[in-house]
C-alpha positions as a Markdown table, in Angstrom:
| # | Residue | x | y | z |
|---|---|---|---|---|
| 1 | Met | -31.7 | 16.1 | -34.9 |
| 2 | Thr | -32.1 | 18.2 | -37.7 |
| 3 | Pro | -29.1 | 19.9 | -39.1 |
| 4 | Thr | -29.8 | 23.4 | -37.5 |
| 5 | Glu | -30.0 | 21.9 | -33.8 |
| 6 | Gln | -26.8 | 21.4 | -31.9 |
| 7 | Ala | -25.9 | 19.3 | -29.0 |
| 8 | Pro | -25.4 | 20.9 | -25.8 |
| 9 | Val | -22.2 | 21.5 | -24.9 |
| 10 | Ala | -20.9 | 19.6 | -21.6 |
| 11 | Gln | -20.1 | 22.0 | -18.8 |
| 12 | His | -16.8 | 20.7 | -16.9 |
| 13 | Ala | -15.6 | 22.2 | -14.0 |
| 14 | Pro | -12.4 | 23.9 | -14.8 |
| 15 | Thr | -9.3 | 21.3 | -13.5 |
| 16 | Leu | -7.1 | 22.8 | -11.2 |
| 17 | Leu | -3.6 | 22.2 | -11.6 |
| 18 | Tyr | -1.6 | 20.6 | -8.8 |
| 19 | Gly | 0.6 | 22.7 | -6.7 |
| 20 | Glu | 3.7 | 22.7 | -3.5 |
| 21 | Gly | 1.3 | 21.4 | -1.3 |
| 22 | Asp | 0.1 | 18.7 | -3.5 |
| 23 | Leu | 3.7 | 17.1 | -4.3 |
| 24 | Arg | 4.6 | 17.2 | -0.5 |
| 25 | Ser | 1.3 | 15.3 | 0.5 |
| 26 | Ala | 2.3 | 12.9 | -2.1 |
| 27 | Ala | 5.8 | 12.5 | -1.4 |
| 28 | Ile | 5.2 | 12.2 | 2.4 |
| 29 | Ala | 2.6 | 9.4 | 1.2 |
| 30 | Gly | 4.9 | 7.7 | -1.3 |
| 31 | Ile | 8.0 | 7.2 | 0.9 |
| 32 | Arg | 5.8 | 5.0 | 3.2 |
| 33 | Ala | 5.9 | 2.6 | 0.6 |
| 34 | Pro | 7.8 | -0.6 | 0.9 |
| 35 | Ser | 11.3 | -1.8 | -1.2 |
| 36 | Met | 14.1 | -4.1 | -1.8 |
| 37 | His | 16.0 | -4.0 | 1.5 |
| 38 | Asn | 14.3 | -0.3 | 1.9 |
| 39 | Ser | 16.6 | 1.0 | -0.8 |
| 40 | Gln | 13.7 | 4.1 | -1.4 |
| 41 | Pro | 14.5 | 4.3 | -5.3 |
| 42 | Trp | 11.8 | 6.9 | -5.9 |
| 43 | Arg | 11.7 | 10.7 | -6.5 |
| 44 | Phe | 9.1 | 12.9 | -6.9 |
| 45 | Arg | 8.6 | 16.6 | -9.1 |
| 46 | Leu | 6.1 | 18.4 | -9.8 |
| 47 | Arg | 6.1 | 19.2 | -13.5 |
| 48 | Asp | 3.4 | 21.3 | -15.9 |
| 49 | Gly | 0.7 | 21.0 | -12.9 |
| 50 | Ala | 1.3 | 16.9 | -12.6 |
| 51 | Ile | 2.8 | 15.0 | -10.2 |
| 52 | Glu | 5.6 | 12.4 | -11.1 |
| 53 | Ile | 7.1 | 9.4 | -9.7 |
| 54 | Leu | 10.7 | 8.9 | -10.8 |
| 55 | Ala | 12.6 | 6.0 | -10.5 |
| 56 | Asp | 16.1 | 6.9 | -9.1 |
| 57 | Pro | 18.8 | 4.8 | -10.6 |
| 58 | Asp | 21.2 | 5.8 | -8.2 |
| 59 | Arg | 19.3 | 3.5 | -5.6 |
| 60 | Gln | 18.4 | 0.3 | -8.1 |
| 61 | Leu | 20.5 | -2.8 | -6.8 |
| 62 | Ala | 22.9 | -3.8 | -8.8 |
| 63 | Val | 22.6 | -7.3 | -8.0 |
| 64 | Ala | 19.4 | -8.2 | -6.9 |
| 65 | Asp | 17.9 | -6.1 | -9.3 |
| 66 | Arg | 19.8 | -6.0 | -12.6 |
| 67 | Ser | 16.2 | -6.0 | -14.6 |
| 68 | Gly | 15.0 | -3.1 | -12.5 |
| 69 | Trp | 11.8 | -5.6 | -11.7 |
| 70 | Ala | 12.2 | -4.3 | -8.3 |
| 71 | Ile | 12.5 | -0.6 | -8.6 |
| 72 | Arg | 9.6 | -0.5 | -10.8 |
| 73 | Val | 7.1 | -3.1 | -7.9 |
| 74 | Ala | 8.2 | -0.3 | -5.3 |
| 75 | Cys | 7.9 | 2.9 | -7.5 |
| 76 | Gly | 4.1 | 1.2 | -7.8 |
| 77 | Ala | 3.6 | 1.0 | -4.3 |
| 78 | Ala | 4.8 | 4.9 | -4.2 |
| 79 | Thr | 2.4 | 5.7 | -6.6 |
| 80 | Tyr | -0.7 | 3.6 | -4.6 |
| 81 | Asn | 0.3 | 5.7 | -1.7 |
| 82 | Ala | 0.8 | 9.4 | -3.4 |
| 83 | Arg | -2.8 | 8.4 | -5.1 |
| 84 | Leu | -4.3 | 8.3 | -1.6 |
| 85 | Ala | -2.9 | 11.1 | -0.1 |
| 86 | Leu | -4.3 | 13.4 | -3.3 |
| 87 | Ala | -7.7 | 11.7 | -3.0 |
| 88 | Val | -8.3 | 12.7 | 0.9 |
| 89 | Arg | -7.7 | 15.9 | -0.6 |
| 90 | Gly | -10.3 | 16.2 | -2.8 |
| 91 | Arg | -8.3 | 16.2 | -5.6 |
| 92 | Pro | -7.8 | 12.5 | -7.1 |
| 93 | Ala | -5.5 | 11.6 | -9.6 |
| 94 | Glu | -5.5 | 10.2 | -13.4 |
| 95 | Val | -3.1 | 7.6 | -13.3 |
| 96 | His | -0.9 | 7.6 | -16.8 |
| 97 | Leu | 2.1 | 4.8 | -16.4 |
| 98 | Arg | 5.0 | 5.5 | -18.1 |
| 99 | Pro | 7.3 | 2.4 | -18.3 |
| 100 | Thr | 9.7 | 2.6 | -20.8 |
| 101 | Ser | 11.2 | 6.3 | -19.3 |
| 102 | Glu | 12.7 | 7.4 | -16.2 |
| 103 | Val | 9.1 | 8.3 | -15.1 |
| 104 | Ile | 7.3 | 5.7 | -13.8 |
| 105 | Ala | 3.9 | 7.4 | -13.2 |
| 106 | Arg | 2.6 | 11.2 | -14.2 |
| 107 | Leu | -0.6 | 12.0 | -11.7 |
| 108 | Thr | -2.9 | 14.4 | -13.3 |
| 109 | Pro | -5.9 | 16.1 | -11.8 |
| 110 | Gly | -9.0 | 14.2 | -12.2 |
| 111 | Arg | -12.7 | 16.0 | -11.2 |
| 112 | Glu | -12.4 | 16.7 | -7.7 |
| 113 | Arg | -14.9 | 15.0 | -5.5 |
| 114 | Pro | -14.9 | 14.3 | -1.3 |
| 115 | Pro | -12.9 | 11.0 | -0.7 |
| 116 | Thr | -14.4 | 7.8 | 0.2 |
| 117 | Tyr | -14.6 | 6.4 | 3.8 |
| 118 | Ala | -12.0 | 3.4 | 1.7 |
| 119 | Glu | -9.5 | 5.9 | 0.9 |
| 120 | Glu | -9.4 | 7.5 | 4.2 |
| 121 | Ala | -9.4 | 4.4 | 6.2 |
| 122 | Leu | -6.4 | 3.2 | 4.1 |
| 123 | Tyr | -4.7 | 6.6 | 3.8 |
| 124 | Ala | -4.7 | 6.6 | 7.8 |
| 125 | Val | -2.9 | 3.6 | 8.0 |
| 126 | Ile | -0.2 | 4.8 | 6.2 |
| 127 | Pro | 2.2 | 5.3 | 8.5 |
| 128 | Arg | 1.4 | 2.3 | 10.6 |
| 129 | Arg | 2.4 | -0.5 | 7.8 |
| 130 | His | 5.3 | -2.2 | 7.6 |
| 131 | Ser | 6.8 | -5.4 | 6.8 |
| 132 | Asn | 6.7 | -7.7 | 10.4 |
| 133 | Arg | 9.4 | -10.3 | 10.2 |
| 134 | Ser | 9.0 | -11.7 | 13.4 |
| 135 | Pro | 6.9 | -14.8 | 13.5 |
| 136 | Phe | 3.0 | -14.8 | 13.4 |
| 137 | Trp | 0.6 | -16.4 | 15.6 |
| 138 | Pro | -1.1 | -19.5 | 15.3 |
| 139 | Glu | -4.7 | -17.8 | 15.0 |
| 140 | Pro | -5.9 | -18.2 | 11.7 |
| 141 | Val | -7.2 | -15.4 | 9.3 |
| 142 | Pro | -11.4 | -15.3 | 9.0 |
| 143 | Ala | -12.5 | -16.3 | 5.7 |
| 144 | Glu | -14.2 | -12.5 | 5.2 |
| 145 | Leu | -10.7 | -10.8 | 5.8 |
| 146 | Arg | -9.3 | -13.2 | 2.7 |
| 147 | Met | -11.9 | -12.0 | 1.0 |
| 148 | Arg | -11.0 | -8.5 | 1.2 |
| 149 | Leu | -7.6 | -9.3 | 0.5 |
| 150 | Val | -8.7 | -10.8 | -2.7 |
| 151 | Gln | -11.3 | -8.1 | -3.8 |
| 152 | Ala | -7.7 | -5.2 | -3.2 |
| 153 | Ala | -5.9 | -7.0 | -5.6 |
| 154 | Leu | -8.7 | -7.4 | -8.0 |
| 155 | Ser | -9.4 | -3.9 | -7.6 |
| 156 | Glu | -5.9 | -2.6 | -8.9 |
| 157 | His | -5.7 | -5.5 | -11.8 |
| 158 | Ala | -3.7 | -8.0 | -10.3 |
| 159 | Trp | -4.9 | -11.7 | -9.0 |
| 160 | Leu | -3.8 | -12.4 | -5.1 |
| 161 | Asp | -3.7 | -16.3 | -4.6 |
| 162 | Leu | -4.0 | -17.6 | -0.8 |
| 163 | Leu | -2.8 | -21.1 | -0.8 |
| 164 | Val | -4.9 | -23.9 | 0.8 |
| 165 | Gly | -3.6 | -26.9 | 2.5 |
| 166 | Val | -0.3 | -28.9 | 3.3 |
| 167 | Val | 0.3 | -29.2 | -0.5 |
| 168 | Ala | 0.3 | -26.2 | -1.7 |
| 169 | Leu | 2.1 | -24.9 | 1.3 |
| 170 | Thr | 5.0 | -26.9 | 1.4 |
| 171 | Gly | 5.0 | -27.2 | -2.6 |
| 172 | Phe | 6.1 | -23.5 | -2.2 |
| 173 | Ala | 7.8 | -23.3 | 0.5 |
| 174 | Glu | 10.2 | -26.0 | -1.3 |
| 175 | Ile | 10.2 | -23.2 | -4.4 |
| 176 | Ala | 11.1 | -20.7 | -2.2 |
| 177 | Gly | 13.6 | -22.4 | -0.5 |
| 178 | Ser | 15.2 | -23.4 | -3.4 |
| 179 | Ala | 15.4 | -19.7 | -4.6 |
| 180 | Asp | 16.6 | -18.6 | -1.1 |
| 181 | Arg | 19.7 | -21.5 | -1.6 |
| 182 | Val | 20.5 | -20.2 | -5.0 |
| 183 | Leu | 21.0 | -16.6 | -3.5 |
| 184 | Arg | 23.0 | -17.8 | -0.5 |
| 185 | Arg | 25.0 | -19.3 | -2.7 |
| 186 | Asp | 25.6 | -15.6 | -4.5 |
| 187 | Asn | 29.0 | -14.4 | -3.0 |
| 188 | Glu | 27.7 | -10.6 | -5.0 |
| 189 | Tyr | 24.1 | -10.9 | -3.5 |
| 190 | Gln | 24.5 | -11.5 | 0.0 |
| 191 | Ser | 27.4 | -8.5 | 0.0 |
| 192 | Glu | 24.7 | -6.1 | -1.3 |
| 193 | Leu | 22.5 | -7.7 | 1.6 |
| 194 | Thr | 25.1 | -6.8 | 3.9 |
| 195 | Gly | 25.4 | -3.3 | 2.9 |
| 196 | Trp | 21.8 | -2.6 | 2.9 |
| 197 | Thr | 21.9 | -4.2 | 6.9 |
| 198 | Arg | 21.7 | -1.1 | 9.8 |
| 199 | Thr | 23.4 | -1.1 | 12.8 |
| 200 | Asp | 23.5 | 2.4 | 13.0 |
| 201 | Asp | 21.0 | 5.6 | 12.7 |
| 202 | Arg | 20.7 | 5.9 | 8.8 |
| 203 | Ala | 17.3 | 6.5 | 7.3 |
| 204 | Asp | 17.7 | 3.3 | 4.8 |
| 205 | Gly | 18.4 | -0.2 | 4.9 |
| 206 | Val | 16.9 | -2.7 | 7.0 |
| 207 | Pro | 17.6 | -2.3 | 10.7 |
| 208 | Ala | 18.9 | -4.9 | 12.9 |
| 209 | Arg | 16.2 | -4.2 | 15.2 |
| 210 | Ala | 13.5 | -4.7 | 12.4 |
| 211 | Gly | 14.8 | -8.4 | 11.5 |
| 212 | Gly | 13.0 | -11.5 | 12.5 |
| 213 | Pro | 15.1 | -13.8 | 14.4 |
| 214 | Arg | 17.8 | -15.7 | 12.7 |
| 215 | Pro | 17.3 | -18.8 | 10.1 |
| 216 | Glu | 17.2 | -21.9 | 10.7 |
| 217 | Pro | 17.6 | -25.0 | 8.8 |
| 218 | Gln | 14.3 | -26.6 | 9.9 |
| 219 | Asp | 12.4 | -23.3 | 9.2 |
| 220 | Leu | 9.4 | -23.9 | 6.7 |
| 221 | Leu | 9.9 | -20.5 | 4.7 |
| 222 | Pro | 13.1 | -18.6 | 3.6 |
| 223 | Gln | 13.9 | -15.7 | 5.7 |
| 224 | Arg | 16.1 | -12.6 | 5.3 |
| 225 | Asp | 19.1 | -12.6 | 8.1 |
| 226 | Phe | 18.7 | -8.9 | 8.4 |
| 227 | Gly | 19.8 | -9.2 | 12.3 |
| 228 | Asp | 21.1 | -10.9 | 15.5 |
| 229 | Arg | 17.9 | -12.3 | 16.9 |
| 230 | Ser | 18.9 | -15.9 | 18.2 |
| 231 | Arg | 16.3 | -18.6 | 19.2 |
| 232 | Ala | 16.7 | -21.8 | 20.8 |
| 233 | Pro | 18.0 | -24.4 | 18.2 |
| 234 | Gly | 15.3 | -26.6 | 16.7 |
| 235 | Arg | 12.8 | -24.0 | 17.9 |
| 236 | Asp | 10.2 | -23.8 | 14.6 |
| 237 | Tyr | 9.5 | -20.4 | 13.4 |
| 238 | Glu | 6.2 | -20.4 | 12.1 |
| 239 | Pro | 4.4 | -23.6 | 11.6 |
| 240 | Glu | 1.6 | -23.0 | 9.4 |
| 241 | Pro | 1.7 | -19.3 | 7.7 |
| 242 | Leu | -0.7 | -18.1 | 5.5 |
| 243 | Val | 0.7 | -17.5 | 2.2 |
| 244 | Gly | -0.1 | -15.1 | -0.4 |
| 245 | Ile | 1.1 | -14.6 | -4.5 |
| 246 | Leu | 0.1 | -11.4 | -5.9 |
| 247 | Gly | 0.0 | -12.0 | -9.7 |
| 248 | Val | -0.6 | -9.8 | -12.8 |
| 249 | Pro | -1.7 | -10.9 | -16.7 |
| 250 | Thr | 1.3 | -10.3 | -18.3 |
| 251 | Asp | 5.0 | -9.4 | -17.3 |
| 252 | Arg | 5.6 | -6.1 | -19.4 |
| 253 | Pro | 7.4 | -3.2 | -17.0 |
| 254 | Ile | 4.0 | -1.3 | -17.1 |
| 255 | Asp | 2.6 | -4.4 | -15.4 |
| 256 | Gln | 5.2 | -4.9 | -13.0 |
| 257 | Ile | 4.3 | -1.1 | -12.1 |
| 258 | Thr | 0.7 | -1.8 | -11.9 |
| 259 | Ala | 1.7 | -5.1 | -9.5 |
| 260 | Gly | 3.3 | -2.6 | -7.2 |
| 261 | Gln | 0.3 | -0.5 | -6.9 |
| 262 | Ala | -2.0 | -3.5 | -6.3 |
| 263 | Leu | 1.1 | -4.8 | -3.5 |
| 264 | Gln | 0.7 | -1.5 | -1.4 |
| 265 | Lys | -3.3 | -1.5 | -1.7 |
| 266 | Leu | -3.8 | -5.4 | -0.6 |
| 267 | Leu | -0.8 | -4.4 | 2.4 |
| 268 | Leu | -2.7 | -1.2 | 3.5 |
| 269 | Thr | -6.0 | -3.5 | 3.3 |
| 270 | Ala | -3.9 | -6.1 | 5.5 |
| 271 | Thr | -3.2 | -3.1 | 8.2 |
| 272 | Asp | -6.5 | -1.9 | 8.3 |
| 273 | Ser | -8.0 | -5.2 | 9.2 |
| 274 | Gly | -5.6 | -5.6 | 11.9 |
| 275 | Leu | -3.0 | -8.2 | 10.0 |
| 276 | Ala | 0.7 | -8.2 | 9.9 |
| 277 | Ala | 2.8 | -8.9 | 6.6 |
| 278 | Ser | 6.1 | -9.3 | 5.0 |
| 279 | Leu | 7.6 | -10.3 | 1.8 |
| 280 | Ile | 9.2 | -13.3 | 0.4 |
| 281 | Ser | 10.6 | -11.8 | -3.0 |
| 282 | Gln | 13.1 | -14.8 | -3.2 |
| 283 | Pro | 11.4 | -17.3 | -5.7 |
| 284 | Ile | 10.5 | -14.2 | -7.9 |
| 285 | Glu | 14.1 | -13.0 | -7.7 |
| 286 | Val | 15.2 | -16.4 | -9.5 |
| 287 | Pro | 13.3 | -16.7 | -13.1 |
| 288 | Ala | 14.0 | -20.7 | -13.0 |
| 289 | Ala | 12.0 | -20.7 | -9.7 |
| 290 | Arg | 9.5 | -18.1 | -10.1 |
| 291 | Asp | 8.8 | -20.2 | -13.9 |
| 292 | Gln | 8.3 | -23.2 | -11.2 |
| 293 | Leu | 6.1 | -20.9 | -9.1 |
| 294 | Arg | 4.2 | -20.0 | -11.9 |
| 295 | Arg | 3.6 | -23.5 | -13.3 |
| 296 | Ser | 2.9 | -24.9 | -9.6 |
| 297 | Leu | -0.5 | -22.1 | -9.6 |
| 298 | Asn | -2.0 | -23.4 | -12.0 |
| 299 | Arg | -3.5 | -20.5 | -13.7 |
| 300 | Thr | -2.7 | -17.7 | -16.8 |
| 301 | Gly | -0.6 | -14.7 | -15.3 |
| 302 | Phe | 2.6 | -14.3 | -14.0 |
| 303 | Pro | 3.8 | -14.0 | -10.1 |
| 304 | Gln | 5.3 | -10.6 | -9.1 |
| 305 | Met | 5.3 | -10.9 | -5.1 |
| 306 | Ala | 5.0 | -13.6 | -2.4 |
| 307 | Leu | 3.5 | -12.5 | 1.1 |
| 308 | Arg | 3.2 | -14.0 | 4.2 |
| 309 | Leu | 0.5 | -12.8 | 6.5 |
| 310 | Gly | -1.5 | -13.4 | 9.8 |
| 311 | Tyr | -1.7 | -11.7 | 13.2 |
| 312 | Gly | 1.6 | -10.9 | 15.5 |
| 313 | Met | 3.2 | -8.6 | 17.8 |
| 314 | Pro | 3.9 | -5.0 | 16.6 |
| 315 | Gly | 7.2 | -5.1 | 14.7 |
| 316 | His | 9.8 | -2.4 | 14.3 |
| 317 | Pro | 9.3 | -0.1 | 10.8 |
| 318 | Ser | 12.4 | 0.5 | 8.6 |
| 319 | Pro | 13.4 | 4.4 | 8.3 |
| 320 | Arg | 12.6 | 6.6 | 5.7 |
| 321 | Arg | 14.6 | 9.5 | 4.6 |
| 322 | Asp | 13.5 | 13.3 | 4.7 |
| 323 | Val | 10.5 | 14.3 | 2.2 |
| 324 | Thr | 12.8 | 16.9 | 1.4 |
| 325 | Glu | 15.5 | 14.3 | 0.0 |
| 326 | Val | 13.4 | 12.8 | -2.5 |
| 327 | Leu | 12.2 | 15.9 | -4.6 |
| 328 | Ala | 13.4 | 16.3 | -7.9 |
| 329 | Pro | 13.9 | 19.8 | -9.3 |
């Protein structure tokens, strides 16, 4: 190119700012994300044409989540739902994570385009996704669906290890059971858990009807005791569940937000595939158990959530607050 020649100027379509309609759609989807004890620790606002997902410190669990890990994972999951809602409106977002401030993520408008089939499919199952705490059927999850779950995590910069074989499953069960016993001996922890168990029509917490059967000593995996659904003594809960461990390469606050986004894509992918899922966070909540789990996986990275996956009867979704309650000025 000679000194008198100039490179052509790239022509970009004008970027339009997000508006109130975009905010409402993002928030309606965002509030369907999972959170520990269904505490729903998020808010959404429109600021300078961008949509922000904020952590709600008034809803951070004072005992179970002193470090803020759970609130960051939950807000990351809400961010992924918001991304899908904007994508299906033809207005996909560019994501800017803010792990050191009240603002967890800031979504700015990207280039407008039609949604992909995959985005439409995952967005469509947002209302159907919920934790299923009932026992799953013994039918195995096919290899092609397992690979789809693994790819869902990888696409959001996370990894998913599906435990294969009796040795791996038994080892995880011992770690999870040990962590659960630590938490059961913590009176403050148990009191907080009871405070988020609902027998009325409140729009947060876990209703008793959404809980699984009451735990029994012979159960392979620990279960939260949210309800009063009893079963015959000595009856197995679930002999051979499929367990997955979701993790990320490092463990900074920004990585925990990333893990939340990956977790939600994984859960929506499972729902779209006809699978049920529930979360097992006890071995993540107890530092010694988490370190033991990390070493047992024999891989680089930090586990952020354990999941139980399989086929089962439709469960009972936990309630959500009205969207107007989560819109921040």
